[in-house]
C-alpha positions in Angstrom: 280.8 193.8 13.7 278.9 197.1 13.8 277.1 198.0 17.1 274.2 200.4 17.4 272.9 201.7 20.7 269.3 203.0 21.1 268.3 205.5 23.8 264.6 206.0 24.6 262.3 207.1 27.4 260.8 204.1 29.1 257.2 204.6 30.1 254.5 203.0 28.0 255.1 199.2 28.2 253.8 198.6 24.7 256.1 201.3 23.2 259.0 199.6 25.1 258.1 196.3 23.5 258.1 197.8 20.0 261.6 199.2 20.4 263.1 196.1 22.1 261.5 193.8 19.5 262.7 196.0 16.6 266.2 196.1 18.0 266.3 192.2 18.1 264.8 191.9 14.6 267.3 194.4 13.1 270.3 192.6 14.5 272.3 190.3 12.4 275.7 188.5 12.3 277.4 191.7 11.2 275.3 194.2 13.1 274.0 194.4 16.7 271.2 196.8 17.6 270.7 197.1 21.4 268.2 199.1 23.4 269.4 200.5 26.7 266.9 198.4 28.6 268.6 195.3 27.3 271.8 196.2 29.0 272.8 194.9 32.5 273.3 197.8 34.9 273.1 195.9 38.2 275.7 197.2 40.7 277.0 200.0 38.4 276.4 203.8 38.4 273.8 204.3 35.7 275.4 207.4 34.2 278.8 205.7 33.8 277.2 202.6 32.3 275.3 204.6 29.7 278.3 206.7 28.8 280.3 203.5 28.4 277.7 201.9 26.1 277.6 205.0 23.9 281.4 205.2 23.7 281.6 201.5 22.7 278.9 201.8 20.1 279.6 202.6 16.4 276.4 204.5 16.0 273.7 206.0 18.2 269.9 206.2 17.8 267.7 208.5 19.9 264.0 208.1 20.2 262.5 211.5 20.7 258.8 210.4 21.0 258.9 212.0 24.4 260.7 215.0 25.8 263.2 213.3 28.1 266.3 214.8 29.7 268.2 211.5 29.9 267.7 210.8 26.2 268.7 214.4 25.4 271.8 214.2 27.5 272.8 210.9 25.8 272.2 212.4 22.4 274.4 215.4 23.2 277.1 213.0 24.5 277.0 210.9 21.4 277.3 214.0 19.2 280.1 215.2 21.3 281.9 211.9 20.8 281.5 212.2 17.1 279.2 209.2 16.7 276.9 209.0 13.7 273.4 209.7 15.1 269.9 209.0 13.9 266.6 210.3 15.4 263.4 208.3 15.4 259.9 209.1 16.6 256.7 207.2 17.1 254.0 208.6 14.8 251.5 207.9 17.6 253.1 210.5 19.8 252.5 214.2 19.5 255.4 216.2 18.1 254.1 219.4 19.6 256.0 218.9 22.9 259.2 218.6 21.0 258.3 221.7 19.0 257.5 223.7 22.1 261.1 223.0 23.5 262.5 224.1 20.1 265.7 222.1 20.4 265.4 219.0 18.3 262.4 219.9 16.1 264.5 221.2 13.1 266.6 218.0 13.0 265.6 215.3 10.6 264.0 212.2 12.1 262.5 208.9 10.9 258.9 208.2 12.0 257.5 204.8 12.7 254.2 203.3 13.8 254.7 199.6 14.7 257.6 197.2 15.1 258.0 196.3 11.4 258.4 199.9 10.3 261.0 200.6 13.1 262.8 197.4 12.2 263.3 198.6 8.6 264.7 201.9 9.9 267.1 200.2 12.3 268.3 197.9 9.6 269.5 200.8 7.4 273.2 201.7 7.3 274.0 204.7 9.5 274.3 207.2 6.7 273.9 210.3 8.9 277.2 212.1 9.0 278.9 213.1 12.2 278.6 216.7 13.2 281.2 219.0 11.8 284.2 220.2 13.7 284.1 223.9 14.8 286.9 226.3 15.5 287.5 227.0 19.2 286.8 230.5 20.4 289.9 231.7 22.1 288.7 235.3 22.5 285.5 234.4 24.5 286.3 230.8 25.6 283.4 230.3 28.1 279.8 229.7 27.3 277.0 230.3 29.8 273.5 228.9 29.3 271.5 231.3 31.4 268.3 230.4 33.3 265.1 232.1 32.2 264.3 235.4 33.8 266.6 236.7 36.5 267.7 235.9 40.0 270.4 235.8 42.5 272.0 232.5 41.2 272.4 233.8 37.7 273.7 237.1 38.9 276.2 235.6 41.4 277.6 233.2 38.8 278.0 235.9 36.1 279.6 238.3 38.6 282.0 235.6 39.8 283.0 234.8 36.2 283.7 238.5 35.6 285.5 239.3 38.8 286.9 236.0 40.1 287.5 233.9 37.0 288.1 236.9 34.8 287.2 235.0 31.6 285.4 236.6 28.7 282.3 234.7 27.9 279.4 234.2 25.5 275.9 233.4 26.7 272.4 232.3 25.7 269.8 234.4 27.4 266.2 233.1 27.0 264.9 236.6 27.9 266.5 237.9 24.7 266.1 235.0 22.4 263.3 232.5 23.1 264.5 229.5 21.0 267.8 227.6 20.8 268.0 224.8 18.2 270.3 221.8 18.4 272.8 223.0 15.7 273.2 226.3 17.4 273.5 224.7 20.9 276.2 222.4 19.5 278.1 225.3 18.0 278.1 227.2 21.3 279.3 224.2 23.3 281.8 222.7 20.8 283.7 226.0 20.2 284.2 226.6 24.0 286.9 225.8 26.5 284.3 225.7 29.2 280.5 225.5 29.6 278.2 226.6 32.4 274.6 225.5 32.6 271.9 225.6 35.3 269.3 223.1 36.3 265.8 224.2 37.3 263.2 222.7 39.6 259.7 222.2 38.3 257.8 220.9 35.2 256.5 224.2 33.8 257.4 225.1 30.2 260.4 227.4 31.2 261.9 224.7 33.4 261.5 221.9 30.8 263.1 224.1 28.1 266.0 225.1 30.2 266.7 221.6 31.4 266.5 220.1 27.9 269.0 222.7 26.7 271.2 222.1 29.7 271.2 218.4 29.3 272.1 218.6 25.6 274.8 221.2 25.9 276.3 219.4 29.0 276.3 216.2 27.0 278.1 217.7 24.1 280.7 219.2 26.4 281.2 215.9 28.2 281.5 214.1 24.9 284.1 216.5 23.6 286.0 216.5 27.0 285.3 220.2 27.5 285.1 221.3 31.2 281.5 221.8 32.1 279.5 222.9 35.1 275.9 221.8 35.6 274.9 224.0 38.6 272.0 222.7 40.8 270.9 223.4 44.3 271.6 220.8 46.9 267.8 220.1 47.3 267.1 219.3 43.6 266.4 215.9 42.2 267.9 215.4 38.7 267.4 212.7 36.1 269.4 209.5 36.6 272.1 210.3 34.0 272.8 213.7 35.7 272.0 213.2 39.4 275.6 212.4 40.4 277.2 214.7 37.9 275.6 218.0 38.8 277.7 220.6 40.7 275.8 221.3 43.9 275.6 224.4 46.1 273.7 225.3 49.2 274.6 228.9 49.9 275.1 231.5 47.2 278.6 232.2 48.5 279.6 228.7 47.6 279.2 229.6 43.9 282.3 231.9 44.1 284.5 229.0 45.1 282.9 226.7 42.5 283.6 229.3 39.7 287.2 229.8 41.0 288.0 226.1 40.8 286.3 225.8 37.4 288.5 228.6 36.1 291.5 226.4 36.6 289.9 223.6 34.6 289.2 226.1 31.8 292.8 227.3 31.9 294.1 223.7 31.7 291.9 223.1 28.7 293.2 226.2 26.9 296.8 225.3 27.7 296.4 221.7 26.5 294.6 222.6 23.3 296.5 222.1 20.1 295.1 223.7 17.0 294.5 221.2 14.2 293.6 222.8 10.9 290.5 221.1 9.5 291.0 219.0 6.4 289.2 220.2 3.3 287.1 222.7 5.2 283.9 223.3 3.2 282.8 226.8 2.2 279.7 226.7 4.4 281.9 225.9 7.4 284.0 229.0 6.8 281.2 231.4 5.8 279.3 232.7 8.8 277.2 235.8 9.5 278.2 235.8 13.2 276.2 235.5 16.4 272.8 237.2 16.7 273.7 238.3 20.2 276.3 241.1 20.1 277.8 240.2 23.5 278.8 236.8 22.2 281.1 238.3 19.5 282.3 241.3 21.5 286.0 240.3 20.9 285.6 240.1 17.1 282.8 242.6 16.5 285.2 245.2 15.1 286.1 242.9 12.2 282.7 243.3 10.6 281.0 246.2 12.4 279.0 248.6 10.1 279.6 252.2 11.3 276.2 253.8 11.1 275.2 257.4 11.8 273.8 256.3 15.2 277.2 254.8 16.1 279.1 258.0 15.0 276.8 260.3 17.0 277.1 258.1 20.1 280.9 258.2 19.9 280.9 262.0 19.6 278.5 262.3 22.5 275.9 263.9 20.3 273.3 261.2 21.0 272.2 260.5 24.6 269.2 258.3 24.2 269.6 255.4 21.7 266.2 253.9 20.9 265.4 250.7 19.0 263.4 247.5 19.1 264.9 244.3 20.5 267.4 243.0 18.0 268.0 246.3 16.2 271.7 246.5 17.2 271.8 248.7 20.3 274.3 246.5 22.2 276.6 246.3 19.1 276.9 250.1 19.1 277.3 250.0 22.9 280.2 247.6 22.7 282.0 249.3 19.8 281.6 252.8 21.3 283.1 251.5 24.5 286.0 249.7 22.9 286.8 252.7 20.5 286.9 255.1 23.5 288.9 252.8 25.6 291.7 252.8 23.1 292.8 256.1 24.6 294.1 255.1 28.0 293.4 258.5 29.5 289.7 258.3 28.8 287.4 256.9 31.5 284.8 254.6 30.1 282.1 253.4 32.4 280.1 250.7 30.7 277.2 249.5 32.8 274.9 246.6 32.0 272.7 246.0 35.1 269.7 243.6 35.2 266.4 245.3 35.8 265.6 243.1 38.8 268.5 244.6 40.8 266.2 247.6 41.6 263.2 245.6 42.7 264.0 245.5 46.4 264.5 249.2 46.5 261.3 249.8 44.5 259.2 247.5 46.7 260.5 248.8 50.1 260.9 252.5 49.4 259.2 253.8 46.2 255.9 252.0 46.9 255.6 254.0 50.2 256.4 257.5 48.8 254.2 260.1 47.1 254.8 260.5 43.4 256.7 263.8 43.8 258.9 262.4 46.5 259.5 259.2 44.5 260.8 261.3 41.6 263.3 263.1 43.9 264.4 259.8 45.5 265.1 258.2 42.1 267.1 261.2 40.9 269.1 261.2 44.1 269.7 257.5 43.9 271.0 257.7 40.4 273.2 260.6 41.1 274.7 258.7 44.1 275.2 255.6 41.9 276.8 257.5 39.0 279.3 259.5 41.2 280.3 256.3 43.0 280.8 254.4 39.7 283.0 257.2 38.3 285.1 257.0 41.5 285.1 253.2 41.4 286.3 253.2 37.8 289.1 255.7 38.5 290.3 253.8 41.5 290.2 250.5 39.6 291.9 251.9 36.5 294.7 253.7 38.3 295.4 251.3 41.1 298.9 250.4 39.7 299.5 253.4 37.6 299.2 255.8 40.5 302.1 254.1 42.2 304.3 255.0 39.3 303.0 258.5 38.6 303.7 261.2 41.2 301.1 263.5 39.6 298.3 261.0 40.3 299.3 259.5 43.7 298.1 262.3 46.1 294.8 262.7 44.3 294.3 258.9 44.1 294.8 258.5 47.9 292.4 261.3 48.6 289.8 259.9 46.3 290.2 256.4 47.7 289.6 257.7 51.2 286.5 259.6 50.2 285.1 256.5 48.3 285.7 254.0 51.1 284.1 256.3 53.7 280.8 256.1 51.8 280.2 252.6 50.5 281.2 249.0 50.9 280.0 247.3 47.7 282.7 244.6 47.7 283.8 242.9 44.6 281.6 241.8 41.7 280.3 243.4 38.5 278.0 246.4 38.4 274.8 244.3 38.9 276.3 242.8 42.0 277.5 246.2 43.3 274.1 247.7 42.5 272.3 245.0 44.4 274.5 245.6 47.5 274.0 249.3 47.2 270.3 248.9 47.0 270.4 246.7 50.1 272.5 249.2 51.9 270.0 252.0 51.2 267.1 249.7 52.3 269.0 248.9 55.5 269.5 252.6 56.2 265.8 253.2 55.9 265.0 250.3 58.2 267.6 251.4 60.8 266.1 254.9 60.9 262.6 256.1 61.8 262.0 256.3 58.0 261.5 252.6 57.9 258.3 252.7 59.9 254.8 253.9 58.9 253.9 256.4 56.2 257.0 258.1 54.8 255.3 259.9 51.9 255.4 263.3 53.6 258.9 263.2 54.8 261.2 266.2 54.3 263.5 265.7 51.3 266.6 266.2 53.4 265.7 263.2 55.6 265.1 261.0 52.5 268.3 262.1 50.9 270.3 261.5 54.1 269.0 257.9 54.1 270.1 257.4 50.5 273.5 259.0 50.6 274.6 258.1 54.1 277.2 260.8 53.9 277.3 264.2 52.1 278.0 263.5 48.4 279.6 266.9 47.7 283.1 266.0 48.9 283.2 262.8 46.8 281.9 264.8 43.8 284.6 267.5 44.2 287.3 264.8 44.7 286.3 263.1 41.5 286.4 266.3 39.4 289.7 267.4 40.9 291.2 264.1 40.0 289.8 264.1 36.5 291.8 267.3 35.6 294.7 264.9 35.0 292.6 262.5 32.8 290.8 262.5 29.5 287.0 262.6 29.2 284.4 260.5 30.9 282.0 258.3 28.8 279.1 256.7 30.5 277.4 253.9 28.6 274.2 252.3 30.0 272.7 249.2 28.5 270.2 246.5 29.6 268.4 248.6 32.1 265.1 247.5 30.6 266.1 243.9 29.8 263.5 242.3 32.1 260.8 244.9 31.5 258.0 244.2 29.0 255.6 246.6 27.3 252.7 245.4 29.5 254.7 245.2 32.7 256.4 248.7 32.4 255.0 250.8 35.3 255.2 254.4 36.2 258.0 253.7 38.7 260.0 252.0 35.9 259.5 255.1 33.8 260.7 257.2 36.7 263.8 255.1 37.0 264.8 255.7 33.4 263.8 259.4 33.5 265.7 259.8 36.8 268.8 258.3 35.2 268.6 260.6 32.2 268.1 263.7 34.4 271.0 262.7 36.7 273.2 262.3 33.6 272.2 265.7 32.5 272.9 267.2 35.9 276.4 265.6 36.1 277.2 266.8 32.5 276.3 270.4 33.7 278.7 270.1 36.6 281.4 268.9 34.4 280.9 271.8 31.9 281.3 274.3 34.8 284.7 272.8 35.5 285.6 272.7 31.8 285.6 268.9 31.8 284.2 266.6 29.1 281.4 264.3 30.0 279.6 262.1 27.5 276.8 259.7 28.1 274.4 257.3 26.3 271.5 255.2 27.5 270.2 252.4 25.3 266.5 251.6 25.6 263.8 249.7 23.8 261.3 251.6 21.7 258.4 250.8 24.0 260.3 252.2 27.0 260.9 255.4 25.0 257.2 255.7 24.4 256.7 255.9 28.2 259.5 258.5 28.4 257.7 260.7 25.9 254.5 260.6 27.9 256.1 260.8 31.3 258.9 263.3 30.9 257.9 266.9 30.7 261.2 268.1 29.2 262.1 265.0 27.1 262.7 267.3 24.1 266.0 268.4 25.8 267.4 264.9 25.2 269.5 264.1 22.1 267.5 261.1 20.8 268.8 258.8 18.1 266.7 256.1 16.5 268.6 252.9 15.8 265.8 251.3 13.7 266.4 249.9 10.3 264.4 251.2 7.3 267.0 251.1 4.5 267.0 247.6 2.9 270.2 248.4 1.0 272.0 249.2 4.2 270.8 246.0 5.8 272.2 244.1 2.8 275.5 245.8 3.2 275.6 244.8 6.9 274.8 241.2 5.9 277.5 240.9 3.1 280.1 242.7 5.2 279.7 240.1 8.0 279.9 237.2 5.6 283.0 238.5 3.7 284.8 239.2 7.0 284.4 235.5 8.0 286.3 234.2 4.9 289.0 236.8 4.2 291.3 234.4 2.3 288.9 233.5 -0.5 290.4 234.8 -3.7 287.4 234.7 -6.0 284.9 237.6 -6.3 282.1 237.9 -3.7 279.4 237.2 -6.3 281.1 233.8 -7.2 281.5 232.9 -3.5 277.8 233.7 -2.8 276.6 231.7 -5.8 278.5 228.7 -4.5 277.2 229.1 -1.0 273.5 229.7 -1.6 270.6 229.2 -4.1 269.5 232.3 -5.9 265.8 232.2 -5.1 263.3 230.6 -2.7 259.9 230.0 -4.2 260.7 232.6 -6.9 261.8 235.3 -4.4 265.4 236.6 -4.8 267.3 235.3 -1.8 268.3 238.7 -0.4 264.6 239.8 -0.5 263.6 236.5 1.2 266.2 237.1 4.0 265.5 240.8 4.6 261.7 240.3 4.4 261.9 237.4 6.8 264.1 239.4 9.3 261.4 242.0 9.9 264.2 244.6 9.4 266.1 243.5 12.5 269.8 242.5 12.2 269.4 239.9 15.0 266.6 238.1 13.1 268.5 238.4 9.8 271.6 236.8 11.3 269.6 234.1 13.0 267.6 233.3 9.8 270.7 232.8 7.7 272.7 231.0 10.4 269.9 228.5 11.0 269.8 227.7 7.3 273.6 227.5 7.0 273.9 225.2 10.0 271.2 222.9 8.6 273.0 222.7 5.3 276.2 221.8 7.1 274.5 219.2 9.2 273.1 217.5 6.1 276.5 217.6 4.5 275.4 219.9 1.6 277.8 222.1 -0.4 275.1 224.8 -0.8 272.2 226.2 1.2 269.1 225.1 -0.6 265.6 226.4 -0.6 264.3 223.9 2.0 267.1 225.0 4.4 265.8 228.5 4.2 262.1 227.5 4.5 262.9 225.5 7.7 264.9 228.4 9.1 262.1 230.9 8.4 259.6 228.6 10.2 261.9 228.4 13.2 262.4 232.2 13.2 258.6 232.5 13.0 258.2 230.5 16.1 260.7 232.7 17.9 258.9 235.9 16.9 255.6 234.2 17.9 256.9 233.3 21.3 258.5 236.7 21.9 255.2 238.4 21.1 253.2 235.9 23.0 255.3 236.5 26.1 254.6 240.2 25.8 250.9 239.6 25.4 250.9 237.2 28.5 252.4 240.0 30.6 249.9 242.5 29.2 246.6 240.6 29.6 245.5 237.9 31.9 244.9 234.6 30.2 246.1 236.0 26.9 248.9 233.4 26.3 247.2 231.8 23.3 245.5 234.8 21.9 248.0 235.4 19.1 247.5 231.8 17.8 243.8 232.4 17.6 244.4 235.5 15.5 246.7 233.5 13.3 244.1 230.9 12.7 241.6 233.6 11.6 244.1 235.6 9.5 242.1 235.3 6.3 240.3 238.6 5.5 241.5 240.1 8.8 240.3 243.6 9.6 240.8 245.6 12.8 237.1 245.0 13.6 237.6 241.2 13.2 240.8 241.3 15.3 239.0 243.2 18.1 236.1 240.8 18.0 238.4 237.8 18.4 240.5 239.4 21.1 237.5 240.6 23.1 236.8 237.1 24.4 240.0 237.3 26.4 240.5 241.1 26.6 237.3 242.8 27.4 239.0 245.9 28.7 239.3 248.5 25.9 242.5 250.0 27.2 244.1 246.6 27.3 242.9 245.9 23.8 244.5 249.1 22.6 247.7 248.1 24.3 247.6 244.7 22.6 247.3 246.3 19.1 250.1 248.8 19.9 252.4 245.9 20.9 251.6 244.1 17.6 252.2 247.2 15.6 255.5 247.9 17.3 256.7 244.3 16.9 255.9 244.5 13.2 253.7 241.4 13.5 250.7 243.2 11.9 250.6 245.6 9.0 247.9 247.8 7.5 246.8 247.1 4.0 247.2 249.9 1.6 245.3 248.6 -1.4 246.6 245.0 -1.4 250.0 245.9 -0.2 250.7 245.6 3.6 252.6 248.4 5.3 254.4 247.5 8.5 256.0 249.8 11.0 259.4 249.6 9.3 257.7 250.8 6.0 256.4 253.9 7.6 259.4 255.3 9.4 258.5 253.6 12.6 255.5 255.9 13.1 253.2 253.8 15.1 250.8 256.7 15.5 250.4 256.8 11.7 249.3 253.2 11.5 247.1 253.5 14.6 245.4 256.5 13.1 244.5 254.5 9.9 243.0 251.6 11.8 241.1 253.8 14.3 239.6 255.8 11.4 238.0 252.7 9.7 237.0 249.5 11.5 237.1 247.7 8.2 240.7 248.5 7.5 242.4 245.4 6.3 245.3 243.9 8.3 248.0 241.5 7.3 250.0 239.3 9.6 253.7 239.3 8.8 254.8 236.3 6.6 257.4 235.3 9.2 254.7 234.6 11.7 252.5 232.8 9.2 255.5 230.6 8.2 255.6 229.2 11.7 252.1 227.9 11.7 251.8 227.1 8.0 254.7 224.7 7.9 254.6 221.0 8.6 
C-alpha cells in the first residue's frame, strides 16, 4: 500500500473541497491519498502530528497556490527526509506572490483548475526523484540565514558564533543577494552540521521572504536531523508548525547562552557523522563553480582562486583603495590577501568587516550636531583611535600564549596590555561588536560632559578629541610601535564598511567616514615609516562610494587606487573554468570532453560561454550564480547534462535578482520609485534617453534625482547606449560612466538598450 500526504493552506472553503475531494477520488486499494485536514489531530501537538504523517507517508505533495509558512516548512521537512515530492498549484491563484518570494518558483509544478484535473494529477505515480545527497562542509560547518538589513540581533548572534562558538560559518545575506531559490537553500542546509535562522514579525515583503526561507531551511535541517536554531523573540507569534519549536529570547544577552549551547549540538553532529561515499555520483553532482558569496567558501577559496593584478598589488601593499561593483570579487581578494599574509606567523593581519549600521549611533548623536569642519576632524580622530586600538587588540590576542614562552616579548606585552586596558573596555565579540561598544562609550563620554548639551559645533578641537579618546593616545601608540620592532609587518584590511549603504542613501557624512578612514590609514603609515616599520593597508569599497570619494576628497589623487572591475571576457572564462576543474580533480579525461558531457554547446544558437558571460553582466558573482542555478536544476530533474531550458530558467532567475537589486537602489533614491524600473521595462521598445526621462518624470519630477537614477542604471550595467545597432554597456567602455553620460546628454534621441538579463526576467513565462 502506497500512501501520499498532501499539505495545503486552508482558507477558501471551495478550494479545500477540491483538494479533499480529489484526494478521496485518487485513492484506491493500492494507494491512499490523504489531505492534512482529513487527519485527526485532537489532543496532539500539531507540529508533531504533521511531522509524523510526513514520516509515515511514501510520498509528499505540497500545494503552493498560496504562500504559506506551514506548507513551506512541511515541504522542507519532506525533502530533508528524502521523500519523493510533487508541487501542485491552482491555476485560479496568482503565481506572482510565489515569484516575489523567489524560493519555489523555479521548481516544476502541476497546475489544476477543478477537482477532476487535480484527481488525475494525484493518481499519477510519484515519479519525481528524491533530492540528491550533498557532501557535508567540514571546513565551514555552520550556515546562517541572516535577516534582511541589519540590527542588534543579527550582530549579536554572528559575534557569539565567532567568539563563543568559534565555528567557521557560511551565510546568506539578503542585503548582498536578493533571491534564494529552493535548490540553493537545500544545498546550504543539507551540507551543514548546524543551521541558524531568524523569524521576523510583520507581513511586509521582507518579512514574508525571510520567514519562507527560514521555514524551508529549518524544515530541511529537521528532516535530515541536522541541529537547527529558529531564533524568535519571546513576543512573536509563529505559524502552528513552528510555534513550539522556535528558540526564544527576551534579552540580547540570552543569545550568547543560546549559541553556546547550540555549539555543543553542532560538535556532537560532527563527531557522530560518518562519511559515506555516494554511489555512482553523477558528473553534475561533482562539478561545481562554487558559491557566489566569497565568505561562504573562505576555507577552500585558495583551491581555485585566480590571482589577478589587483590581488598581487593588494598583497604587496601597492594598492590601498580597491574599487568594484557588488559581485566583482572584492571580498575574494580580501580573504586571499589575509590568508596569504597570515601564513607568516610574525606578520600582524587585522582583517575588519564591520557593518555600516554600527556607526549610526555616533553619527546621529555627535556628527549631526557639529559643523562640517569639526565633523571631519572628529571622524579622523575616531578612526585613528579605532585603528591603534585594533592593532593593540590584535597583538595582545595573537601573543597571549606566545609571550609567556618568549622572554623577548613578555615585558613589552605586559606594558602594552596595561596601556590598552587603561583606555577601553570593549569586552569580547567580533569587530562589529567592539565597534558598537566603542561608539557607545564615546557617546556616553559626550553625554557625561558639558559637550552633550546644546550646540557643540564651535567647540575647541581639544575638547572634542578629549571626549573621543578618553585618555591621551600617544602612550598607546608608542607602546604599539615599540612592541612591533620584534614582529613582522602590519597589514590592515577593511571590507564591508559600505555594505548597508546604497547609492541614493550615501550622505556627506558617510563620505566623511570613508575619507577619514583612508586619511587615518595614511597618517599611521607615515608614523610607521618614521620608525622604519612596514605598514600596509587596503580598503575595499563599491564603485558608487568611490564616486563620492572623488568629489569629496581634495587629495584623493594621493591614494593608490586599483579597479577590480572585469572587462576581459577571456579572463572571466579562465576564472570560470578554473573553478569547475578544481571541483573535480580526479577526472582523467580532457577538460573539453568533461565540459561536453556536462553542458549543451549552445542556447538558442549562442555559444554557451558567450551566453554565460553575457548573462553575468561581467560580474563573477552573477556568473557563478547563473551556472549554479542551471546545474542544480539539472540535478533536481535527474538529468545527466545541463540543457538549454535549465540555462533559460537560470537566466530568468538571475534577471529577477538584478531587477530587485536595482529596484532596491531606486527605492532608496526616489520616493515612490519602487516600480519605476518595471515601467521602463514595459516600454523598452525604441527606448531613448528622452523616452526614459519622460516615463520616469511621472515619479521623479526633480531633475537632480532623475540624473542620479540614470547614473545608477549606467553603473549597474542595466542600460547601455546604442552605437549604431550595437549596445555599449559600462563594462564595454572601461567602466567610464562619464563617457556614456556624455553621449546621452549630447543627444536626447540617443537609443538605449536594457540589458538582456533584465529583459529575460520579464519576458519569461
